[in-house]
N, C-alpha and C positions, 0 to 999 in steps of 0.2 A: 471481661466485663470489670467495671471499676465500681467501688462502693462510694457512693456520694454522701454529702453532709447529713442528707435527710433519711440516711439509711437504705436507700434504694439503689439498685444495680443499674449501672450505664455500661453500654457496649464499647469496649475498647476495639475501635476498628482497624488499628494496626494489626493487633492479635488476630483479629477475625479475616484480615486479608492475607496474613501469613499462613493461618492455618488452610484457608481455601487454596492457596498455591502448593502447599504440602501435599494436600489431597489429590489435587488435579494433577500432580506429576506423574505418581505411581499409575493412577488410572489411564493416563495417556500411554504410558509405557506398556500396560497390559492389553491396551487396545480392546478395552471393554466399554459397554453402553455407559453413557454418563448419568443414566437414571440410578444407577447402583448405589450412588451416595444416599439420595433420599430413600431408596427401598430397601438397602441394606445396610451400608456401612454407618449412617448417621443413627438408626433405632439401635445398633448393636453397641455402638460407642456410648450412646446415651444410657443403656442399660447397664454397661460395665462400669462405667464411672459413677452410676447411681449406688450399685451394690458396692463397691470398693472406698469411694469417697464421700458418698452422701448425695443428698438433694441439691443442696446449694452448689456444688461442683457440677453436678448434671445440667444445671441451668445454663452455665457457660457453653456447654455443648450445644444445647438446643437453639442459641441465637446464631449458630454458623449456618449460614444457608447457601447451599451449592446447587442451585436448580440447572437445568440442562444449558440454558444461556449462559449463566455465571460460570460453568466448567468449561464451555466452548470458548468464552472470552479469555479465561485464565490460560487455557492450553495455546491458544492464538497468541496471546502476549509472550508467553515463554518462546514459542517458535520463532516470533519476530525477533526477540532478543538473541537467541542462538544464531539467526541468520545474520544480524549485525555484527557480532564477534567474529562470524565466518568471513564476512566480507572485509572487515578491518584486517584480519590476519593476512588475507589474500593481498590487500593493496601494500602491506608491510613486506611481502616476500621480495627476495631479491631481484631488483629490476622489475618488480610488480608482475614477474612473468607467472603464467599458470596455464594447465591443460584441462580439458573437459572430456569427459565420457557420457555419451547419450544412450538411453534406451527407453524403450515403450512397454507400458504394462496396461492391463485392463482391470478394473475395480470391479467390486461385487454388483454394479449396475451396469456393467458392460460398456462403461465409458473409458475411452483411451487416455492415459496418464503419461506425461512426459516426464522422465526422470532423470535428470542431469546431475553427475558427480563431477567434483573437481579435486585437481591434485596441484600441490604448490609447496614452495619450501617454507617451513617454520621453524625459528631457532635451530638452523641446521639440519633438520629432519624433513624429510618427505611426508607430507600429510595428504590423506584423502579423505573428503568428507561429501556427504550428500548436500547439494546446493539446493535445490528446490524440486517443486512438485506443481505441474501446471496441466489442467484437464484440456486435451484437444477435442473441443465440442463438437466441430463439424467434420472436417476431413484429418488425415494423417499424412498429407503431402510434405515435401522438404520445404515449401515455401511458409507452411503453418508452423513448421518445427522452428525455422529460422526466426520468424516473426516472435515465437515465444521468448527464445534466447535473448533477442535483440532488446524485447521489452524488459526483461530483468536487467541485462547489460545497462539499458538507459537509466531504469529506476535506481540501481545501486550505483551508478556513475562509474561503471567498469568499462574499460577500453578494450576494442577488439585488438588493437595493436599489441597489447600485452599477452594475446592467446599464443601459445607455442605449440600446442598439440591438440588433436580432436579424435577421438576414438568412438567409433560406431559399430553397429553391427553389419551385417551384409544385406539389409532389406535394400530394395530398389530406391525408397524415399531417402535413404542414407548415402548409399555408394553409388548411385547411378552416374555414369562419368560426365554427363552433361548438364543434368538438373538435379543430382542428389545434394543432401544436406552439405557434405563435405566440399563438392563442386562450388555451391553457392557461397561457402566461407571463403575459399580461395581468393576472390577479387577484393575481399574485405581484409585478409591477411594473407598476402602472397606467400609469404615464408613459413605458415602454418604446415605441420606435421600431420599429415592424416594417416590413421591406421584403423585396419579392420581387426576388430577384437579376437584375441587368440584363442577364448574359450568358445566363440561362435564359429570359429574356423574348425576347432577339433570336433564340435558337434555336427557340423557338416561332413567332416571326415568319417564319423560313424555311420553315416548313410550310404557309404560305399563299402562297407565290410562284405565279404563273401556271405551268401545265403546261411551256410552251414555254420558259420561263426556267429551270425546274428541270431539264428535259432537256438543256440547253446546260452546266449546272454539273455534271451528273452524267458528262458525256462529257468533262470537262477534268480530267486527273489532276494530282496535286501537281507532279509534275515539269514539266509542261506550263505550269502557273502559274508556277514558278519562271522559266522561260525568258522569259515575258511579263514578269516584274517587272524583270529586268536584261538586256534584249536586247543593249543595245549594248555592255555590258562584256564578255558572252560572246562576241559578234563580235570585239571588239578583241584578246581573248585568243587566238582562234583565229588572227588574222591574222599576218604576218610579224613576227619580233622586232624589227627594226628601226623598224617602224611602231607597236609596241606601245605605248610610252610617249606618242609624239604622239597616237595616239587616245584614250588616257585623259586627256591634258591638254585635249583637246578638249572631252570630256565635262564636265570641270569648269571650262571656261572660261565665266565669267558674261556677257561681252560676247558671246560666240556664242549663247548662250542667250537674251538680250535681242532679237538679232536675228531668229532663227526664232520666237520667241512672237509676234512682230509679224505675221508672214505667216499669211495665211488658209489653209484647206485647199486651195481652188481654184488658188492660186498653185502648189502641189505637184503 
């Protein structure tokens, strides 16, 4: 707000816009409803400013309007700005080469979302970033996925010829030899390297464990696993305060570790 010649306050639109972006960013990061500004943040901010700085300062806060539509607009603008910077970095990569990794997820409304990630070289370092998110509104076939990626490439003026790698899970829509996504990319980029995600392979491997081993894993909860990972530290923290530091030092004592590593199980 700016004080005019007649003594009235006028809104400083630049400051108001800057404030709206500053509030929209943490709201987006925390993934909380947009209504929190009008329902909680603004009333609390007004009350705090009024108590600490007075009524005049409180009036400056009151003119900052962040409705649902305004917040959505601010978050969309920031998202588009990040996307533009990402695409620019990708274009400036050596030889313009990049690779993509694709996955699908389901949102709270049971709608399938396509989630591509991109990897490229930036200032001598390998950088991996989230590329975009797009809803698969009808089917989740390989042709639908290829259409979504092609539309993004066309919009951002990215060339299929610069694609050097493609990583997917083992779903039929991705890896089917004749009609999967990777098979459909091959005619567009004959030299592209197709990869089956290592994490997905490991997940599939766990399904072949013997029943006795699987039964044990199912009985062990995450909390019990955490106890196994750092039993000594938990024991030390639960001990007397005067012994706490000594026990931690003992755990970190390399010479003590060397002594006990040479002992056999039978000696204990």
